[in-house]
C-alpha positions in Angstrom: -0.1 0.0 0.1 1.3 3.5 -0.9 2.1 5.9 1.9 -0.5 8.7 2.0 2.2 11.1 2.8 5.5 11.9 0.8 7.0 14.6 3.0 6.3 15.3 6.5 7.7 18.6 8.2 7.8 18.4 12.1 8.2 22.3 13.2 11.2 22.6 10.9 13.7 25.4 11.0 16.2 25.7 8.2 19.0 28.3 7.8 22.6 29.0 7.4 24.9 29.1 10.5 22.1 30.0 13.0 20.4 32.4 10.9 16.9 31.0 9.9 15.7 31.2 6.5 12.7 29.0 7.1 11.1 28.3 10.6 8.4 26.6 12.4 7.1 24.7 9.2 4.8 22.0 10.0 2.6 20.0 7.5 2.6 17.1 5.0 2.7 16.9 1.4 0.5 14.1 0.2 1.9 11.4 -2.0 1.0 12.0 -5.6 0.0 15.6 -5.0 1.1 18.7 -7.1 2.1 21.5 -4.9 3.5 25.0 -5.7 5.8 26.8 -3.1 5.3 30.6 -3.7 6.3 33.6 -1.7 8.4 37.0 -2.1 11.9 37.0 -2.8 13.9 35.9 0.2 11.0 33.9 1.5 13.1 30.8 1.9 11.5 28.7 -0.7 14.9 27.4 -2.4 16.1 26.7 1.0 13.0 24.4 1.7 13.7 22.2 -1.2 17.4 22.0 -0.2 16.1 20.7 3.2 13.9 18.1 1.6 16.7 16.7 -0.6 19.1 16.8 2.4 21.9 19.0 1.4 20.7 21.5 4.2 20.0 19.7 7.5 17.6 21.3 9.6 18.5 23.6 12.7 15.7 22.1 14.6 12.7 19.9 14.1 12.6 17.1 11.3 12.0 16.5 7.7 11.0 13.1 6.9 10.6 11.8 3.2 8.5 8.7 3.4 7.8 5.3 1.6 9.1 5.0 -2.1 9.8 8.7 -2.4 12.9 8.4 0.2 14.9 6.3 -2.3 13.6 8.0 -5.5 13.9 11.8 -5.4 14.6 13.9 -8.5 16.0 17.5 -7.9 16.3 20.4 -10.5 18.0 23.3 -8.9 17.8 27.0 -10.2 19.3 27.3 -13.5 22.0 29.8 -11.9 23.4 27.0 -9.9 24.3 24.9 -13.0 27.7 25.0 -14.8 27.2 25.0 -18.3 30.9 25.3 -19.1 31.7 21.7 -19.0 32.1 20.2 -22.5 29.1 18.0 -22.3 26.8 17.0 -25.2 23.0 17.0 -24.5 23.0 13.1 -24.9 25.5 12.7 -22.0 23.6 15.2 -19.8 20.4 13.4 -20.4 21.9 10.1 -19.7 23.1 11.2 -16.5 19.4 10.4 -15.2 20.4 6.8 -15.3 23.3 7.1 -12.9 21.2 6.2 -9.9 20.3 2.7 -11.3 23.6 2.1 -13.4 26.1 3.9 -11.5 28.6 6.5 -12.7 30.6 4.1 -14.7 27.7 1.7 -15.4 27.3 0.3 -19.0 24.4 1.8 -20.9 22.9 -0.9 -23.0 20.4 -1.0 -26.0 17.3 -0.6 -23.8 18.9 2.4 -22.0 19.8 4.1 -25.2 16.3 3.7 -26.4 15.1 5.3 -23.3 17.5 8.2 -23.7 16.3 8.7 -27.3 12.7 8.7 -26.2 13.3 11.3 -23.3 15.1 13.5 -25.8 12.2 13.1 -28.3 9.6 13.8 -25.4 11.1 17.3 -24.6 11.3 18.1 -28.4 15.3 18.0 -28.6 15.6 15.3 -31.2 18.6 16.4 -33.5 20.5 18.1 -30.5 22.0 14.9 -29.2 25.7 16.0 -30.2 25.3 19.7 -29.3 27.5 21.0 -26.3 25.1 22.3 -23.6 27.1 25.5 -23.5 25.7 26.3 -27.1 21.8 25.8 -25.9 19.5 28.5 -25.3 17.9 28.8 -21.7 14.8 27.1 -22.9 16.6 24.3 -24.8 18.7 23.6 -21.4 15.6 23.4 -19.5 14.3 20.9 -22.0 17.5 18.6 -21.6 17.2 18.8 -17.9 13.5 17.7 -17.9 14.6 14.9 -20.3 17.1 13.9 -17.5 14.4 13.9 -14.9 12.3 11.6 -17.2 15.1 9.1 -17.0 15.3 9.3 -13.3 11.8 8.0 -13.0 11.5 9.4 -9.5 8.6 9.1 -7.1 9.2 12.7 -5.7 10.3 15.4 -8.1 11.4 18.9 -6.7 11.7 21.8 -9.1 13.3 25.2 -8.3 12.0 28.0 -10.4 11.9 25.8 -13.5 10.2 28.3 -15.7 12.0 31.2 -15.1 13.6 33.2 -18.1 12.4 30.6 -20.6 10.1 31.3 -23.6 6.2 30.6 -23.5 6.4 27.7 -25.8 9.1 25.8 -23.7 7.1 26.7 -20.5 4.0 25.2 -22.0 5.6 21.9 -23.2 7.3 21.3 -19.8 4.1 22.0 -18.0 2.7 19.3 -20.0 5.2 17.0 -18.5 4.5 18.2 -15.0 0.8 17.2 -15.7 2.0 13.8 -17.0 3.9 13.2 -13.7 0.8 14.3 -11.6 -1.3 11.8 -13.8 1.2 8.9 -12.9 0.7 9.6 -9.3 4.2 11.0 -8.6 4.7 13.8 -6.0 5.7 17.1 -7.7 6.7 20.2 -5.5 7.7 23.3 -7.5 9.2 26.6 -6.4 7.4 29.0 -8.8 6.9 32.9 -9.2 4.2 33.0 -11.8 1.0 33.1 -10.0 -1.1 32.6 -13.1 0.7 29.4 -13.8 0.3 28.2 -10.2 -3.5 29.0 -10.4 -4.0 27.2 -13.6 -1.7 24.1 -13.0 -1.2 23.6 -9.3 -4.0 22.3 -7.0 -2.1 22.8 -3.9 0.0 25.7 -2.8 2.3 26.5 0.2 2.7 30.3 0.7 5.8 31.2 3.0 7.5 34.3 3.9 10.4 32.5 6.1 7.5 30.9 7.9 4.3 29.5 6.7 1.5 32.1 5.8 -1.1 29.6 4.1 -1.1 26.1 3.0 -3.8 24.2 1.3 -6.1 24.7 -1.9 -4.5 27.1 -4.2 -7.7 29.4 -4.6 -7.8 29.5 -0.8 -4.1 30.3 -0.2 -3.4 32.8 -3.2 -5.7 35.7 -1.9 -4.8 39.2 -1.7 -4.8 39.3 1.9 -2.4 36.4 2.0 -0.1 37.7 -0.4 0.0 40.9 1.2 0.8 39.4 4.6 3.7 37.5 3.1 5.2 40.6 1.5 5.0 42.4 4.8 6.5 39.6 6.7 9.6 39.4 4.5 10.1 43.2 4.5 9.9 43.0 8.3 12.4 40.3 8.7 15.5 40.9 10.8 18.5 39.5 8.6 20.4 39.2 12.0 17.9 37.2 14.0 18.9 33.9 15.3 16.8 30.9 15.3 14.3 31.0 18.2 13.1 28.0 20.1 9.5 28.6 19.8 
């Protein structure tokens, strides 16, 4: 039986040193749900995903990734965190999605090559296989990264600003993949800025401003009052504050 919960936050505080970036977050992300994480700049959205991935341990509280999701997490960081200077062709970048199964130096067989080609075709990059990633546009690079996610075949998919600075056609195509993952009962959590996209595609939303403002059905979370509250909370934040023990 599949776990009803993919991620559980137990009064979590995340930060750098003792400086909190997200604090007192409690709640659950249901397995198979499609959840947007929104908030003003500096609200702690990316920090939250790093906590779920495990690259940033909580200052206090606990993050539990449960069931099948624990062993099968796919994480797409912000584009600014990716080094595109390495001389890597599109095919090899996409093939990296098989590493969790085959290992870094594992052999890629005929079936794997077929899966790589299918993933490249699914994102509209057929013919780009030998193109160095340094020559790709922002939208093309994001398509390649989504192809890599397809190969990871993860139960839990974390996306950090996946549609920032890419063209409308690419955004629409990649949103179709997000919808596909949702239909396949995968759990998707995405940090987003475009509230129109959130309202149109994501049934659940977490609005944070270093601490939770509202969490639930998107149309109930993204109210004018909640958005104003979030902005004021971030503006009032003391950058020198230390984690409290509430």
